MIDOSE-1310 file (N, C-alpha, C; in nm, 2 decimals, decimal comma, always signed):
residues 310
msgr	+3,17/+16,43/+0,69/+3,04/+16,48/+0,65/+3,04/+16,63/+0,67; +3,00/+16,70/+0,57/+2,99/+16,85/+0,57/+2,86/+16,90/+0,55; +2,84/+17,03/+0,57/+2,71/+17,09/+0,54/+2,63/+17,11/+0,67; +2,51/+17,16/+0,66/+2,43/+17,18/+0,78/+2,39/+17,05/+0,84
qesd	+2,40/+17,04/+0,97/+2,36/+16,91/+1,04/+2,24/+16,93/+1,13; +2,14/+16,84/+1,11/+2,02/+16,84/+1,19/+2,02/+16,72/+1,27; +1,98/+16,73/+1,40/+1,97/+16,61/+1,48/+1,87/+16,63/+1,59; +1,80/+16,53/+1,63/+1,71/+16,53/+1,74/+1,72/+16,39/+1,81
llgs	+1,67/+16,38/+1,93/+1,68/+16,26/+2,01/+1,54/+16,20/+2,03; +1,54/+16,07/+2,03/+1,42/+15,99/+2,06/+1,46/+15,91/+2,18; +1,43/+15,96/+2,30/+1,46/+15,89/+2,43/+1,61/+15,86/+2,44; +1,69/+15,96/+2,39/+1,84/+15,95/+2,39/+1,89/+15,82/+2,33
rsvk	+1,81/+15,76/+2,24/+1,85/+15,63/+2,18/+1,85/+15,64/+2,03; +1,83/+15,76/+1,97/+1,82/+15,77/+1,82/+1,88/+15,91/+1,78; +1,98/+15,91/+1,69/+2,04/+16,03/+1,64/+2,04/+16,03/+1,49; +1,99/+16,14/+1,43/+1,98/+16,14/+1,29/+2,05/+16,27/+1,23
pvgl	+2,17/+16,26/+1,19/+2,24/+16,37/+1,12/+2,21/+16,37/+0,97; +2,19/+16,49/+0,91/+2,17/+16,50/+0,77/+2,29/+16,59/+0,72; +2,35/+16,55/+0,61/+2,46/+16,63/+0,56/+2,51/+16,58/+0,42; +2,63/+16,62/+0,39/+2,69/+16,58/+0,26/+2,81/+16,48/+0,28
lndv	+2,81/+16,38/+0,20/+2,92/+16,28/+0,20/+2,98/+16,27/+0,06; +3,10/+16,33/+0,04/+3,15/+16,33/-0,10/+3,05/+16,39/-0,20; +2,99/+16,51/-0,15/+2,90/+16,59/-0,23/+2,77/+16,52/-0,26; +2,74/+16,41/-0,19/+2,61/+16,34/-0,20/+2,54/+16,36/-0,07
qvtv	+2,41/+16,40/-0,08/+2,33/+16,42/+0,03/+2,28/+16,29/+0,09; +2,31/+16,27/+0,22/+2,28/+16,15/+0,29/+2,22/+16,18/+0,43; +2,14/+16,08/+0,47/+2,09/+16,08/+0,61/+2,14/+15,96/+0,68; +2,22/+15,98/+0,78/+2,28/+15,86/+0,85/+2,22/+15,86/+0,99
vnly	+2,15/+15,75/+1,02/+2,08/+15,73/+1,15/+2,15/+15,63/+1,23; +2,16/+15,66/+1,36/+2,22/+15,56/+1,46/+2,11/+15,53/+1,56; +2,07/+15,40/+1,57/+1,97/+15,36/+1,66/+2,02/+15,26/+1,77; +1,96/+15,27/+1,88/+1,99/+15,18/+1,99/+1,86/+15,14/+2,05
apnt	+1,80/+15,03/+2,01/+1,67/+14,99/+2,05/+1,67/+14,93/+2,19; +1,57/+14,95/+2,27/+1,57/+14,89/+2,41/+1,55/+14,74/+2,41; +1,56/+14,68/+2,52/+1,55/+14,54/+2,53/+1,40/+14,49/+2,52; +1,31/+14,58/+2,54/+1,17/+14,55/+2,53/+1,10/+14,65/+2,44
nqyd	+0,98/+14,62/+2,39/+0,90/+14,71/+2,30/+0,98/+14,76/+2,18; +1,06/+14,67/+2,13/+1,14/+14,71/+2,01/+1,06/+14,76/+1,89; +0,95/+14,69/+1,87/+0,87/+14,73/+1,75/+0,81/+14,87/+1,77; +0,76/+14,90/+1,88/+0,70/+15,04/+1,90/+0,81/+15,14/+1,89
flrk	+0,93/+15,11/+1,94/+1,04/+15,21/+1,93/+1,08/+15,23/+1,79; +1,10/+15,12/+1,71/+1,13/+15,13/+1,57/+1,03/+15,20/+1,49; +0,90/+15,18/+1,52/+0,79/+15,24/+1,45/+0,80/+15,39/+1,46; +0,82/+15,44/+1,59/+0,82/+15,58/+1,61/+0,95/+15,64/+1,55
alqq	+1,06/+15,57/+1,57/+1,19/+15,62/+1,51/+1,18/+15,64/+1,36; +1,13/+15,54/+1,29/+1,12/+15,54/+1,15/+1,03/+15,65/+1,10; +0,93/+15,68/+1,18/+0,84/+15,79/+1,14/+0,91/+15,92/+1,15; +1,00/+15,94/+1,25/+1,08/+16,06/+1,26/+1,18/+16,07/+1,15
vdkk	+1,24/+15,95/+1,11/+1,33/+15,95/+1,00/+1,27/+16,00/+0,87; +1,15/+15,95/+0,84/+1,08/+15,99/+0,72/+1,05/+16,14/+0,71; +1,03/+16,20/+0,83/+1,01/+16,35/+0,83/+1,14/+16,43/+0,81; +1,25/+16,37/+0,85/+1,38/+16,45/+0,85/+1,47/+16,41/+0,73
kkgq	+1,46/+16,29/+0,68/+1,56/+16,24/+0,59/+1,56/+16,32/+0,46; +1,69/+16,32/+0,40/+1,71/+16,39/+0,28/+1,82/+16,30/+0,20; +1,79/+16,28/+0,07/+1,89/+16,20/+0,00/+1,89/+16,06/+0,03; +2,00/+15,99/+0,02/+2,02/+15,85/+0,05/+2,01/+15,83/+0,21
tlic	+1,96/+15,71/+0,25/+1,94/+15,69/+0,39/+2,01/+15,56/+0,43; +2,09/+15,57/+0,54/+2,15/+15,46/+0,61/+2,12/+15,46/+0,76; +2,06/+15,35/+0,80/+2,02/+15,33/+0,94/+2,10/+15,22/+1,00; +2,18/+15,25/+1,10/+2,27/+15,15/+1,16/+2,25/+15,15/+1,31
gdfn	+2,28/+15,03/+1,37/+2,28/+15,03/+1,52/+2,24/+14,89/+1,57; +2,22/+14,89/+1,70/+2,18/+14,77/+1,78/+2,03/+14,77/+1,79; +1,96/+14,68/+1,71/+1,82/+14,67/+1,71/+1,76/+14,58/+1,82; +1,85/+14,51/+1,89/+1,81/+14,43/+2,01/+1,70/+14,33/+1,97
cvld	+1,69/+14,28/+1,85/+1,60/+14,18/+1,80/+1,66/+14,12/+1,67; +1,61/+14,00/+1,64/+1,66/+13,94/+1,52/+1,54/+13,93/+1,42; +1,56/+13,93/+1,29/+1,45/+13,93/+1,20/+1,41/+13,78/+1,17; +1,50/+13,69/+1,18/+1,47/+13,55/+1,16/+1,55/+13,46/+1,26
pald	+1,49/+13,42/+1,37/+1,56/+13,34/+1,47/+1,63/+13,22/+1,42; +1,57/+13,16/+1,32/+1,63/+13,03/+1,26/+1,77/+13,06/+1,20; +1,78/+13,18/+1,14/+1,91/+13,21/+1,07/+2,00/+13,31/+1,16; +1,94/+13,39/+1,24/+2,01/+13,49/+1,31/+2,04/+13,47/+1,46
rtgk	+2,02/+13,34/+1,50/+2,05/+13,31/+1,64/+2,10/+13,17/+1,66; +2,19/+13,14/+1,75/+2,23/+13,01/+1,78/+2,19/+12,97/+1,92; +2,23/+12,85/+1,96/+2,20/+12,80/+2,10/+2,05/+12,75/+2,11; +2,01/+12,73/+2,23/+1,88/+12,68/+2,26/+1,78/+12,79/+2,24
pcsh	+1,67/+12,76/+2,18/+1,56/+12,86/+2,15/+1,51/+12,92/+2,28; +1,50/+13,05/+2,29/+1,45/+13,12/+2,41/+1,33/+13,20/+2,36; +1,21/+13,17/+2,40/+1,09/+13,24/+2,35/+1,09/+13,24/+2,20; +1,11/+13,12/+2,14/+1,13/+13,12/+1,99/+1,01/+13,17/+1,92
lrst	+0,89/+13,14/+1,96/+0,77/+13,18/+1,90/+0,75/+13,33/+1,91; +0,78/+13,39/+2,02/+0,77/+13,53/+2,04/+0,88/+13,60/+1,96; +1,00/+13,55/+1,95/+1,10/+13,61/+1,87/+1,06/+13,61/+1,72; +1,01/+13,50/+1,68/+0,96/+13,48/+1,54/+0,86/+13,59/+1,50
qlgm	+0,76/+13,60/+1,59/+0,65/+13,70/+1,57/+0,71/+13,84/+1,57; +0,80/+13,87/+1,66/+0,86/+14,00/+1,66/+0,94/+14,03/+1,53; +1,01/+13,93/+1,49/+1,09/+13,94/+1,37/+1,01/+13,96/+1,25; +0,90/+13,90/+1,24/+0,81/+13,91/+1,13/+0,74/+14,05/+1,13
kvtv	+0,70/+14,10/+1,24/+0,65/+14,24/+1,25/+0,75/+14,34/+1,21; +0,87/+14,33/+1,26/+0,98/+14,42/+1,23/+1,01/+14,42/+1,08; +1,01/+14,30/+1,02/+1,04/+14,29/+0,88/+0,94/+14,36/+0,79; +0,81/+14,34/+0,83/+0,70/+14,41/+0,76/+0,71/+14,56/+0,78
llns	+0,75/+14,60/+0,90/+0,77/+14,75/+0,92/+0,88/+14,80/+0,83; +0,99/+14,73/+0,83/+1,11/+14,78/+0,74/+1,07/+14,78/+0,60; +1,00/+14,68/+0,55/+0,95/+14,68/+0,41/+0,86/+14,80/+0,38; +0,77/+14,83/+0,47/+0,68/+14,94/+0,45/+0,75/+15,08/+0,44
hglh	+0,87/+15,09/+0,50/+0,95/+15,21/+0,48/+1,06/+15,20/+0,37; +1,05/+15,09/+0,30/+1,15/+15,07/+0,19/+1,29/+15,05/+0,23; +1,31/+14,98/+0,34/+1,45/+14,96/+0,40/+1,49/+14,82/+0,38; +1,62/+14,80/+0,36/+1,67/+14,66/+0,33/+1,79/+14,64/+0,42
dtwr	+1,80/+14,52/+0,47/+1,92/+14,47/+0,55/+2,03/+14,44/+0,46; +2,14/+14,51/+0,47/+2,25/+14,49/+0,38/+2,31/+14,35/+0,38; +2,33/+14,30/+0,50/+2,38/+14,16/+0,52/+2,29/+14,06/+0,46; +2,17/+14,06/+0,49/+2,08/+13,96/+0,44/+2,05/+13,98/+0,29
slyp	+2,07/+14,10/+0,24/+2,05/+14,12/+0,09/+2,16/+14,05/+0,01; +2,28/+14,04/+0,06/+2,39/+13,97/-0,01/+2,40/+13,83/+0,03; +2,36/+13,79/+0,15/+2,37/+13,66/+0,20/+2,23/+13,61/+0,25; +2,14/+13,58/+0,16/+2,00/+13,55/+0,20/+1,99/+13,42/+0,29
askd	+2,08/+13,33/+0,28/+2,07/+13,20/+0,36/+2,19/+13,17/+0,45; +2,28/+13,27/+0,46/+2,40/+13,25/+0,54/+2,38/+13,28/+0,69; +2,46/+13,22/+0,77/+2,45/+13,24/+0,92/+2,58/+13,30/+0,97; +2,57/+13,42/+1,03/+2,68/+13,48/+1,10/+2,62/+13,58/+1,20
ytfy	+2,70/+13,62/+1,30/+2,64/+13,69/+1,41/+2,72/+13,81/+1,46; +2,66/+13,90/+1,52/+2,73/+14,03/+1,56/+2,73/+14,04/+1,71; +2,67/+13,96/+1,79/+2,66/+13,97/+1,93/+2,67/+13,84/+2,00; +2,75/+13,84/+2,11/+2,76/+13,72/+2,19/+2,72/+13,75/+2,34
skvh	+2,62/+13,67/+2,38/+2,57/+13,68/+2,52/+2,64/+13,58/+2,61; +2,72/+13,62/+2,70/+2,78/+13,53/+2,80/+2,68/+13,47/+2,89; +2,58/+13,54/+2,92/+2,48/+13,49/+3,02/+2,40/+13,37/+2,95; +2,36/+13,38/+2,83/+2,29/+13,28/+2,76/+2,38/+13,19/+2,68
drys	+2,51/+13,22/+2,67/+2,60/+13,15/+2,58/+2,54/+13,13/+2,44; +2,51/+13,24/+2,38/+2,44/+13,24/+2,25/+2,48/+13,35/+2,16; +2,50/+13,33/+2,03/+2,53/+13,43/+1,94/+2,40/+13,47/+1,87; +2,39/+13,60/+1,83/+2,28/+13,65/+1,75/+2,32/+13,77/+1,66
ridm	+2,24/+13,79/+1,56/+2,27/+13,91/+1,47/+2,17/+14,02/+1,49; +2,20/+14,10/+1,59/+2,11/+14,21/+1,63/+2,16/+14,34/+1,58; +2,28/+14,35/+1,53/+2,33/+14,48/+1,48/+2,32/+14,47/+1,33; +2,26/+14,58/+1,27/+2,23/+14,58/+1,13/+2,25/+14,71/+1,07
clvd	+2,27/+14,71/+0,93/+2,27/+14,84/+0,86/+2,16/+14,83/+0,75; +2,07/+14,92/+0,76/+1,95/+14,93/+0,67/+1,97/+15,04/+0,58; +1,93/+15,02/+0,45/+1,95/+15,12/+0,35/+1,82/+15,12/+0,26; +1,81/+15,24/+0,19/+1,69/+15,24/+0,09/+1,73/+15,17/-0,04
vktl	+1,64/+15,17/-0,13/+1,66/+15,09/-0,26/+1,78/+15,16/-0,34; +1,78/+15,29/-0,34/+1,88/+15,36/-0,42/+2,02/+15,33/-0,37; +2,03/+15,33/-0,24/+2,16/+15,30/-0,17/+2,20/+15,15/-0,19; +2,10/+15,07/-0,18/+2,12/+14,92/-0,20/+2,18/+14,89/-0,34
dtle	+2,14/+14,97/-0,44/+2,20/+14,94/-0,57/+2,35/+14,97/-0,58; +2,40/+15,05/-0,49/+2,55/+15,08/-0,48/+2,62/+14,99/-0,39; +2,55/+14,89/-0,32/+2,62/+14,80/-0,22/+2,71/+14,71/-0,29; +2,84/+14,70/-0,25/+2,94/+14,61/-0,31/+2,97/+14,50/-0,22
evsi	+2,98/+14,52/-0,09/+3,04/+14,42/+0,00/+2,98/+14,44/+0,14; +2,96/+14,34/+0,21/+2,92/+14,34/+0,35/+3,00/+14,24/+0,43; +3,05/+14,27/+0,55/+3,13/+14,17/+0,62/+3,10/+14,20/+0,77; +3,11/+14,09/+0,85/+3,10/+14,10/+0,99/+3,24/+14,06/+1,05
aplt	+3,30/+14,15/+1,11/+3,44/+14,13/+1,17/+3,43/+14,04/+1,30; +3,54/+13,99/+1,34/+3,54/+13,91/+1,46/+3,51/+14,00/+1,59; +3,46/+13,94/+1,69/+3,45/+14,01/+1,82/+3,58/+14,03/+1,88; +3,62/+14,15/+1,92/+3,75/+14,17/+1,98/+3,74/+14,23/+2,12
wsdh	+3,74/+14,36/+2,13/+3,73/+14,42/+2,27/+3,59/+14,44/+2,32; +3,49/+14,42/+2,23/+3,35/+14,44/+2,27/+3,27/+14,31/+2,24; +3,15/+14,30/+2,31/+3,07/+14,18/+2,28/+2,98/+14,20/+2,16; +3,00/+14,32/+2,09/+2,94/+14,34/+1,96/+3,05/+14,34/+1,85
aplt	+3,02/+14,28/+1,74/+3,11/+14,27/+1,63/+3,09/+14,39/+1,53; +3,20/+14,44/+1,47/+3,18/+14,55/+1,37/+3,12/+14,49/+1,25; +3,02/+14,57/+1,19/+2,96/+14,54/+1,07/+3,00/+14,64/+0,96; +3,06/+14,59/+0,85/+3,11/+14,68/+0,75/+3,03/+14,67/+0,62
svft	+2,98/+14,78/+0,57/+2,91/+14,78/+0,44/+2,99/+14,87/+0,34; +3,02/+14,82/+0,23/+3,10/+14,90/+0,13/+3,01/+14,94/+0,01; +3,01/+15,07/-0,02/+2,93/+15,12/-0,13/+3,01/+15,19/-0,23; +2,97/+15,18/-0,36/+3,04/+15,26/-0,46/+3,01/+15,40/-0,45
tlhp	+3,09/+15,49/-0,51/+3,07/+15,63/-0,50/+3,10/+15,69/-0,64; +3,03/+15,79/-0,68/+3,05/+15,86/-0,81/+3,15/+15,98/-0,79; +3,18/+16,01/-0,67/+3,27/+16,12/-0,65/+3,40/+16,08/-0,58; +3,51/+16,14/-0,62/+3,64/+16,10/-0,56/+3,65/+16,14/-0,41
vrgr	+3,71/+16,05/-0,34/+3,72/+16,08/-0,19/+3,84/+16,17/-0,17; +3,84/+16,23/-0,05/+3,94/+16,33/-0,02/+4,08/+16,26/-0,01; +4,18/+16,33/-0,06/+4,32/+16,28/-0,05/+4,38/+16,28/+0,09; +4,50/+16,23/+0,09/+4,57/+16,22/+0,22/+4,62/+16,36/+0,27
gqwr	+4,63/+16,37/+0,40/+4,68/+16,50/+0,45/+4,83/+16,50/+0,45; +4,89/+16,60/+0,52/+5,03/+16,61/+0,53/+5,09/+16,50/+0,61; +5,22/+16,47/+0,58/+5,29/+16,36/+0,65/+5,33/+16,41/+0,78; +5,32/+16,33/+0,88/+5,36/+16,36/+1,02/+5,45/+16,24/+1,07
lnes	+5,55/+16,28/+1,15/+5,65/+16,18/+1,20/+5,58/+16,09/+1,30; +5,60/+15,96/+1,28/+5,55/+15,86/+1,38/+5,66/+15,85/+1,49; +5,63/+15,90/+1,60/+5,73/+15,91/+1,71/+5,78/+15,77/+1,75; +5,70/+15,67/+1,73/+5,74/+15,54/+1,77/+5,86/+15,49/+1,69
lidn	+5,89/+15,55/+1,58/+6,00/+15,50/+1,50/+6,13/+15,54/+1,57; +6,14/+15,65/+1,64/+6,26/+15,69/+1,70/+6,27/+15,63/+1,85; +6,15/+15,58/+1,89/+6,16/+15,52/+2,03/+6,22/+15,38/+2,02; +6,22/+15,31/+1,91/+6,28/+15,18/+1,89/+6,43/+15,19/+1,88
vdra	+6,51/+15,12/+1,96/+6,65/+15,13/+1,96/+6,71/+15,10/+1,83; +6,67/+14,99/+1,76/+6,73/+14,95/+1,64/+6,70/+15,05/+1,53; +6,58/+15,10/+1,52/+6,54/+15,19/+1,41/+6,61/+15,33/+1,44; +6,62/+15,37/+1,57/+6,70/+15,49/+1,60/+6,84/+15,48/+1,56
aeir	+6,90/+15,36/+1,58/+7,04/+15,34/+1,54/+7,06/+15,35/+1,39; +6,96/+15,30/+1,31/+6,97/+15,30/+1,17/+6,95/+15,45/+1,12; +6,87/+15,53/+1,19/+6,85/+15,67/+1,15/+6,98/+15,75/+1,18; +7,05/+15,73/+1,29/+7,17/+15,80/+1,32/+7,28/+15,76/+1,22
sala	+7,29/+15,63/+1,19/+7,39/+15,59/+1,09/+7,37/+15,65/+0,95; +7,24/+15,65/+0,91/+7,21/+15,71/+0,78/+7,24/+15,86/+0,78; +7,21/+15,93/+0,89/+7,24/+16,07/+0,90/+7,39/+16,10/+0,90; +7,47/+16,02/+0,97/+7,61/+16,04/+0,97/+7,67/+16,01/+0,83
hyfv	+7,63/+15,91/+0,76/+7,68/+15,87/+0,63/+7,64/+15,98/+0,52; +7,52/+16,04/+0,54/+7,48/+16,15/+0,45/+7,58/+16,26/+0,45; +7,61/+16,31/+0,57/+7,70/+16,43/+0,57/+7,84/+16,39/+0,53; +7,88/+16,27/+0,55/+8,02/+16,23/+0,50/+8,02/+16,22/+0,35
dnhy	+7,91/+16,16/+0,29/+7,91/+16,14/+0,15/+7,88/+16,27/+0,07; +7,83/+16,37/+0,14/+7,79/+16,50/+0,07/+7,87/+16,62/+0,12; +7,99/+16,59/+0,17/+8,08/+16,69/+0,22/+8,17/+16,74/+0,10; +8,12/+16,83/+0,02/+8,20/+16,88/-0,09/+8,22/+17,03/-0,07
tdtn	+8,33/+17,08/-0,11/+8,36/+17,22/-0,10/+8,29/+17,31/-0,20; +8,24/+17,25/-0,31/+8,17/+17,33/-0,41/+8,02/+17,33/-0,39; +7,98/+17,27/-0,29/+7,83/+17,26/-0,26/+7,80/+17,36/-0,15; +7,69/+17,43/-0,17/+7,65/+17,53/-0,07/+7,60/+17,45/+0,05
vamt	+7,65/+17,50/+0,17/+7,62/+17,43/+0,30/+7,47/+17,43/+0,32; +7,40/+17,55/+0,29/+7,25/+17,55/+0,31/+7,18/+17,45/+0,22; +7,23/+17,43/+0,10/+7,17/+17,33/+0,01/+7,18/+17,19/+0,07; +7,30/+17,16/+0,12/+7,33/+17,03/+0,18/+7,24/+17,01/+0,30
wlah	+7,22/+17,11/+0,38/+7,14/+17,10/+0,50/+6,99/+17,08/+0,46; +6,94/+17,15/+0,36/+6,80/+17,14/+0,32/+6,78/+17,00/+0,26; +6,87/+16,95/+0,18/+6,86/+16,82/+0,12/+6,85/+16,71/+0,22; +6,92/+16,72/+0,33/+6,93/+16,61/+0,43/+6,79/+16,59/+0,49
kavm	+6,71/+16,69/+0,49/+6,57/+16,68/+0,55/+6,49/+16,59/+0,46; +6,50/+16,60/+0,33/+6,43/+16,52/+0,23/+6,48/+16,37/+0,24; +6,61/+16,36/+0,26/+6,66/+16,22/+0,26/+6,61/+16,15/+0,39; +6,62/+16,22/+0,50/+6,58/+16,16/+0,63/+6,43/+16,14/+0,63
rgll	+6,35/+16,23/+0,57/+6,21/+16,21/+0,56/+6,18/+16,08/+0,48; +6,25/+16,06/+0,37/+6,23/+15,94/+0,29/+6,26/+15,81/+0,37; +6,37/+15,82/+0,45/+6,40/+15,70/+0,53/+6,30/+15,67/+0,64; +6,24/+15,78/+0,70/+6,14/+15,76/+0,80/+6,01/+15,71/+0,74
irqg	+5,98/+15,76/+0,62/+5,86/+15,71/+0,55/+5,87/+15,56/+0,51; +5,99/+15,53/+0,47/+6,02/+15,38/+0,44/+6,01/+15,30/+0,56; +6,06/+15,34/+0,67/+6,05/+15,27/+0,80/+5,91/+15,26/+0,84; +5,83/+15,37/+0,83/+5,70/+15,37/+0,88/+5,61/+15,28/+0,79
aklk	+5,63/+15,28/+0,66/+5,56/+15,20/+0,57/+5,58/+15,05/+0,60; +5,71/+15,02/+0,63/+5,75/+14,88/+0,66/+5,68/+14,84/+0,79; +5,68/+14,92/+0,89/+5,62/+14,89/+1,02/+5,47/+14,88/+1,01; +5,41/+14,96/+0,93/+5,27/+14,96/+0,90/+5,23/+14,83/+0,84
cqlt	+5,31/+14,78/+0,74/+5,28/+14,66/+0,67/+5,29/+14,54/+0,76; +5,39/+14,54/+0,85/+5,41/+14,43/+0,95/+5,29/+14,43/+1,04; +5,25/+14,54/+1,10/+5,14/+14,54/+1,19/+5,01/+14,51/+1,12; +4,99/+14,55/+1,00/+4,87/+14,52/+0,92/+4,86/+14,37/+0,90
eksk	+4,98/+14,31/+0,86/+4,98/+14,17/+0,83/+4,96/+14,09/+0,96; +5,02/+14,13/+1,07/+5,00/+14,06/+1,20/+4,85/+14,07/+1,24; +4,79/+14,19/+1,22/+4,65/+14,21/+1,26/+4,56/+14,12/+1,17; +4,59/+14,12/+1,04/+4,50/+14,03/+0,95/+4,51/+13,89/+0,99
tllt	+4,63/+13,84/+1,03/+4,65/+13,70/+1,07/+4,58/+13,67/+1,19; +4,59/+13,76/+1,29/+4,52/+13,74/+1,42/+4,36/+13,74/+1,40; +4,32/+13,84/+1,32/+4,17/+13,84/+1,29/+4,12/+13,72/+1,22; +4,20/+13,67/+1,13/+4,16/+13,55/+1,06/+4,16/+13,43/+1,15
dlkq	+4,26/+13,42/+1,24/+4,26/+13,31/+1,34/+4,14/+13,33/+1,44; +4,11/+13,45/+1,47/+4,00/+13,47/+1,56/+3,87/+13,44/+1,50; +3,85/+13,47/+1,37/+3,73/+13,44/+1,29/+3,71/+13,29/+1,29; +3,82/+13,21/+1,26/+3,81/+13,07/+1,26/+3,78/+13,01/+1,40
aetr	+3,84/+13,07/+1,50/+3,81/+13,02/+1,64/+3,67/+13,05/+1,68; +3,62/+13,17/+1,64/+3,48/+13,20/+1,67/+3,38/+13,10/+1,60; +3,42/+13,07/+1,47/+3,33/+12,98/+1,40/+3,33/+12,84/+1,47; +3,44/+12,80/+1,52/+3,45/+12,67/+1,59/+3,36/+12,68/+1,72
hkts	+3,37/+12,79/+1,79/+3,30/+12,81/+1,91/+3,15/+12,82/+1,88; +3,11/+12,88/+1,77/+2,97/+12,89/+1,74/+2,91/+12,76/+1,71; +2,98/+12,67/+1,64/+2,93/+12,54/+1,61/+2,95/+12,44/+1,72; +3,06/+12,46/+1,80/+3,08/+12,37/+1,91/+3,13/+12,45/+2,03
pths	+3,03/+12,50/+2,12/+3,06/+12,59/+2,23/+3,13/+12,52/+2,35; +3,25/+12,47/+2,33/+3,32/+12,40/+2,44/+3,40/+12,50/+2,51; +3,45/+12,45/+2,63/+3,53/+12,54/+2,71/+3,67/+12,57/+2,65; +3,73/+12,47/+2,59/+3,86/+12,49/+2,52/+3,85/+12,59/+2,40
nrqe	+3,74/+12,58/+2,33/+3,72/+12,67/+2,21/+3,70/+12,81/+2,27; +3,63/+12,82/+2,38/+3,60/+12,95/+2,44/+3,73/+13,01/+2,49; +3,82/+12,94/+2,55/+3,95/+12,99/+2,59/+4,04/+13,03/+2,48; +4,03/+12,96/+2,37/+4,11/+13,00/+2,25/+4,06/+13,13/+2,20
vqkl	+3,93/+13,16/+2,19/+3,88/+13,28/+2,15/+3,92/+13,40/+2,24; +3,92/+13,37/+2,37/+3,96/+13,48/+2,47/+4,11/+13,51/+2,46; +4,19/+13,41/+2,43/+4,33/+13,43/+2,42/+4,36/+13,52/+2,30; +4,30/+13,49/+2,19/+4,32/+13,57/+2,06/+4,27/+13,71/+2,08
rati	+4,16/+13,73/+2,15/+4,10/+13,86/+2,17/+4,20/+13,95/+2,25; +4,26/+13,89/+2,35/+4,35/+13,96/+2,44/+4,48/+14,00/+2,36; +4,52/+13,92/+2,27/+4,64/+13,95/+2,18/+4,60/+14,07/+2,09; +4,48/+14,06/+2,03/+4,44/+14,17/+1,94/+4,42/+14,30/+2,01
ealq	+4,37/+14,29/+2,14/+4,34/+14,41/+2,22/+4,48/+14,48/+2,25; +4,58/+14,40/+2,28/+4,71/+14,46/+2,31/+4,77/+14,53/+2,18; +4,75/+14,47/+2,07/+4,79/+14,53/+1,94/+4,71/+14,66/+1,91; +4,59/+14,66/+1,94/+4,51/+14,78/+1,92/+4,54/+14,89/+2,01
mqqv	+4,59/+14,86/+2,13/+4,63/+14,96/+2,23/+4,75/+15,05/+2,17; +4,83/+14,98/+2,09/+4,94/+15,06/+2,03/+4,89/+15,17/+1,94; +4,79/+15,13/+1,86/+4,73/+15,23/+1,77/+4,66/+15,34/+1,85; +4,60/+15,30/+1,97/+4,53/+15,40/+2,05/+4,63/+15,50/+2,11
erai	+4,75/+15,45/+2,15/+4,85/+15,53/+2,21/+4,91/+15,63/+2,11; +4,92/+15,59/+1,98/+4,97/+15,68/+1,88/+4,86/+15,79/+1,85; +4,73/+15,75/+1,85/+4,63/+15,85/+1,83/+4,62/+15,95/+1,94; +4,65/+15,91/+2,06/+4,65/+16,00/+2,18/+4,77/+16,10/+2,16
rkmk	+4,89/+16,04/+2,12/+5,00/+16,13/+2,10/+4,98/+16,23/+1,99; +4,91/+16,19/+1,89/+4,88/+16,28/+1,78/+4,78/+16,39/+1,82; +4,68/+16,35/+1,90/+4,59/+16,45/+1,95/+4,65/+16,55/+2,04; +4,74/+16,50/+2,13/+4,81/+16,60/+2,22/+4,90/+16,69/+2,14
tnyy	+4,97/+16,64/+2,03/+5,05/+16,72/+1,95/+4,97/+16,83/+1,88; +4,85/+16,79/+1,83/+4,76/+16,89/+1,77/+4,72/+17,00/+1,86; +4,68/+16,96/+1,99/+4,64/+17,06/+2,09/+4,76/+17,15/+2,12; +4,88/+17,09/+2,13/+5,00/+17,18/+2,16/+5,03/+17,27/+2,05
rqgn	+5,02/+17,22/+1,92/+5,06/+17,31/+1,81/+4,96/+17,42/+1,79; +4,83/+17,39/+1,80/+4,73/+17,49/+1,77/+4,69/+17,57/+1,89; +4,69/+17,50/+2,01/+4,66/+17,57/+2,13/+4,56/+17,68/+2,12; +4,60/+17,81/+2,14/+4,50/+17,92/+2,14/+4,49/+17,99/+2,00
ragk	+4,54/+17,92/+1,90/+4,52/+17,98/+1,76/+4,37/+17,96/+1,72; +4,33/+18,06/+1,64/+4,19/+18,05/+1,59/+4,18/+17,93/+1,50; +4,09/+17,84/+1,52/+4,07/+17,72/+1,44/+3,96/+17,64/+1,50; +3,94/+17,51/+1,45/+3,84/+17,42/+1,49/+3,86/+17,38/+1,64
ilas	+3,98/+17,36/+1,68/+4,00/+17,31/+1,82/+3,96/+17,42/+1,92; +4,01/+17,54/+1,89/+3,97/+17,65/+1,98/+3,82/+17,68/+1,98; +3,76/+17,67/+1,86/+3,61/+17,69/+1,85/+3,54/+17,58/+1,93; +3,59/+17,46/+1,92/+3,52/+17,35/+2,00/+3,53/+17,37/+2,15
qlre	+3,65/+17,42/+2,19/+3,67/+17,44/+2,34/+3,58/+17,56/+2,38; +3,57/+17,66/+2,30/+3,49/+17,77/+2,34/+3,34/+17,74/+2,35; +3,29/+17,65/+2,25/+3,15/+17,61/+2,25/+3,12/+17,53/+2,38; +3,22/+17,44/+2,42/+3,20/+17,36/+2,54/+3,19/+17,45/+2,66
rtsq	+3,28/+17,55/+2,67/+3,28/+17,63/+2,79/+3,15/+17,72/+2,79; +3,11/+17,76/+2,67/+2,99/+17,84/+2,67/+2,86/+17,76/+2,71; +2,86/+17,64/+2,66/+2,74/+17,55/+2,70/+2,74/+17,52/+2,85; +2,86/+17,52/+2,91/+2,87/+17,49/+3,06/+2,82/+17,61/+3,14
te	+2,84/+17,73/+3,09/+2,81/+17,85/+3,16/+2,66/+17,90/+3,14; +2,60/+17,84/+3,04/+2,46/+17,88/+3,00/+2,36/+17,82/+3,10
């Protein structure tokens, strides 16, 4: 998101940035409603949104309430009448502000959930993405991913765009490729064969040296793409298995089904840690390369130090 950013806080539980996304003016709101007095919180928050919003509006977050307990909650009813009344009041409030629940808009009678309470052994759909009518017209797909490292499931909403997205950045070496013994051996072998096959007396040595960089880069890109495909396929398989296991647990909350879900989540968490480690290495590399050079990283560090001394 680019452009001027405006933000204010409502009890440290509501943040509203306004900016440009692919040259389209949008207002993206993140809400975290309290466990009590959800209606009053949402009423005040939406009033502030109406004053600040520009362009298309997306309001996402944890609303800590369900709109329809019969569809959005499992397990034994807990204060069912109270939840129904709260859901009806919140629904009327959202309608008065012209907001629509993306999940329920595409799946008016389906049941799926974004939160699991271990204390009550109950699933509920308290995390939502609300959009205005104009944004709703561009809605293509909504999905609720399985619960992995958190007790809240990711909610994904896909929208069409009339503007092209930004292209990929420069290629960077994935250090994990050379950490693996087998892949490192393949790289050394390819490097040795290259200089043997291209050892000609009529070829400029500098040209041979420069060309080898392109050849090795191509090999590393191929290895990286292969590794990425393998990890992506493994991740998709695990998430599919977890989704099926969660579905069984939602319909039949037995101890064995619960153990199966926990085992799959642990496997997925270990796989995600590999991605986190690479992201940390990339961040450290950026800090090392840019260090005290004038740029975004240095500006961010200076702003943080300035705010601490004020």
